N, C-alpha and C positions, 0 to 999 in steps of 0.2 A: 931177608927179602923185605922190601917195603911194598906199599900199595901199588906203585907203578910196575914193579917187577912181577907181582902177582897177576896184574891185568895183562901184561905182555905174555906171561906163561900160559894163561888161560886162552888168550887169543890164538897163540901158536897151537895149543892142544886142540882147539876147536877146528882149526884148519887141517891139522893132521887127521882128525877123526873123519872129516869130510873127504879128504884125499884117499885115505885107506879104504873107505866104504863106497867110494864113487858117488858121493852126494849124501843127502840127508834122508833119503827114503828108507823107511824101516828101522831108523835109529831110535832107541829108547834110552834115556839117561836115568840111571837110578843112583841117587846119592846115599851113601852110608852115613847114618847119623853119628856124630852131631854135625861136624863141619863139612862133611861131604854133601849134605843137602844144599846149602847155599852155593857151594862150588858147582854142583850139577845144574842149578838154575842159571848161574852165570854162564856156564858153558852153553846151555841151551839158548840163552839170549845172544851169545856170540854166533852160534850156528844160524840162528834166525836172521841175524843181520847180514849174513852172507847168502843165505837161502831163505827168502821171505815165505816160502810155502811151508817151512818147518814150523809146526804149531807147538810152541813152548809148553803150553798147558797140557796138551794131549800126549806129548812125548817125554814128559819129565815126571819122576816119582821118587819115592824113597823106600828103602828096604831095611826094616829093623832086623838085626841079627842076634839079638840078645839070647834067645833060646837055642841058638846054634853054636854059641861060643864053647870052647873046650876049657875055659878057665872060670866057669861060674862058681865052682867050689872055692876059688881063691879070691874072688872079688866081693865087695860089699853088695848087698841086695840091690838089684837094679829094677826099675820099673820097665815094663815092656812098652816099647814105642809103637807107633803106627807104621804099617807098611801101606804105601799108597802107590798103586799101579795105574798106568794110563787106562782109560775105559776099555780099550781093545785088548788089554793084557799084554803079555810078552811072547806068546807062542809065535814062532816063526820070525821074530824080530831080532835085530842086532842090539843086544843089551850092552851098554857101556856103564860099568860100575864106576862110581866116582868117589874118591876118598881124599882126605887131606894129607896124611902121612902113611907111607908104605914102609913097614918095618919087618916083622918076622914072617908075615904072610898069613897069620892065623885069622885075622879079621876078614881077609879076602876069602879064605877057605870057608869060613862061616857064612859069608854072603853067597858063595857058590852053593852051599848046602841049602840055604833058604830059597834060592832061585829054583832049585829042582823041585821044591814043593809048590811053587807058584806057576810053573809052566815050563814049556820047552822052547827056549829061544833058538834061533838059527845059530847064533854064535854069541859068546860073551867076551867082552874086551874090558880092560882095566885102565882107567885114567887117574893119575895121582898128581897132586901138586908137588909133593916132596917124596923122593925115594932116599931113605937114609941108610939102606943096607941092612946087614945082619939077618938075612933070610934064614928061617928054620924050615921052610917048606919050599918045594920046587915050583915057585910061582914067580912070574915076571910081569911087570907092568907094560902095557902096549904104548901108553902115552905118559910121559913124565915132564912135569914143569921144571923141576930142578933136582939134580942129584946132589945130595949133601952128605958126603962121607962123615960118619960120626963114630965116636967110640961108644962102648956100652955104658960108660960113665956120663954120657950126655943124653939129653932129652930134647927132641924137636917140638917146639910149641908153635902151633899155627893159630893166629887170631884172624877172625873174619868180622867185617863190619856188622853183619846181621846179628851176631851174638856178643861180640866183644867191643863194639864201638870203634874198631880200627882194623885195618888189614896189616898183617905182618907175619914173618916167620923168624923165630928166634931159636938159638941153641943154648940150653941151660945145662949147667953141671948138676949132676945128681949126687947127693951125698949118701954114703952108705950109713948103716945103723950106728957106726962109731963116730959119725960126724965128719969123716974124711971124704974129700971129693975124689 
C-alpha cells in the first residue's frame, strides 16, 4: 500500500466508525503505540472533517500497553510510554482502539486489559490499518483498512510519515536462524 491507499483506507474506516455509531458523539480514539498513535490522530481528523463538532484534541489519546503484554520475559527491556486519555476519561464512551497491524491478537488483549484499569467504556471497538491473519486469540477487528493474507515467514511493515518520513505498507520475508527464508 502506498500513501494514497492508506489515506483512502483511513477515510473509509472513519466513515464506517461514524455509520456504526450513529455519528461522532461519545467516540474516543485511543492509538496503540507506536504507529497506532498517528493513525488515531488521522482518523480523528477525518471524522472531524465530516462532523465538525468532533473535537480532535478532546477525543483522541494513546494507551501504553507495555506492562500488560504477555511476552515481557521474551522481549528486550522496554521503556514504559505515556497513556494519554481525553480530559473526560473513557467511562461510558465508545472507545475505538487504533493499531497499525493486527496479527495474533495479543497486543489487543493487552490493550483491553489496560482499558479495564483506566475506566469502564460503554463499548470497545477495534480499527486496524492491516489485518494479516494468524490469530491466536478469539479477537476480531471491527474496522479494517486492508486484509493482507500472509505466511508466518512474512512480516508486515507499516511506515507512517510522522515516524518514518513516508507512508507505506510492505511485506518482508523473515529469515530463520539458519538464514533460510
